[in-house]
N, C-alpha and C positions, 0 to 999 in steps of 0.2 A: 255099700257107702261109707265113708271114713266118719266115725263117730264125732269127731271134732267139727267136720264140715256140717253135720246135722245140728249141733249145738250153735255154731256160727249162723246158720240159717234161720234158726229159732229166734235167737237174739235179735238179729237184725230185721226179721219179719215183724217182731213186736215194734221195735223202733219205726219201721216203715208204715205200720198201721197208725201209729201215734202222729206221724208226719201227715199221712193222708187225711186223718181227723183235722189238724191244723189248717191244712189247705182247704178243708170243706168249710170249716167253721171261723177260720181267721178273719178277725174284724178289719183289717186293712189288706190292701194289695202287697204292702211290704211284708206282713206276717206271713202271706201265702208265698211270696217270692222266697224268703228264707226257708220256710218249710219245704218248698220244691227243691231248693239247694241241698238241704240236708237229705232230701230222698234221693237225688242224684249221687250224693256222697255214699250213702248206703249202698247203693247199686255198684259204685266203684269199689267199695270195700269187700263186698261179697264176690265180685268177680276176681279182685286181687287175692282174696284169701284161697278161692278154688284154685287158682292158678299156682299158688306156692304150695298148696297140698298136694296137689297132683302133678307137681313138677313140669309144668308146660308154659308156654307162652301163646297159645293160640287165640286168647281173648284180648291180647294186647290192642289190636286195631279198635275193637269195641269199647275198651276202655278209654282210648284216646278220643273216639268220637262222642261217647257220653260227657266226657270232660269238656270237650269243646262246646257241647250243647248248653251244658250249664254256665260257661263262662258267657256265651252270646246271650243266653237268656237272662242272666243277672244284669248284663249292660243294657239290655233292651228295656227291662223293668227300671232301672234306675233313670234311663233317659225319659221315659214316659212319666215317671214320679217328679222329676226335675222339671219338665214342661208344663205339667198340671199344676205344680206349686207357683210358677211365675204368673199365671193368669189370675 
């Protein structure tokens, strides 16, 4: 395994752990939503770095699906919060 990939996985692993802590402890739903977006972005970055280091594009469909899930999830949370604030 490439040493650069190991460093990337360790750094993003620590960042993912911190994001998970914010998802669990976050005082509001918006904090949790931002932390989940950060976690999805970290997954995208790790997959993209792995593709760049190993010179392949096999993970590209996974990247697109994870990105779409992140966008739709953010929209759903924003609509939920907007409806809740109107009441």
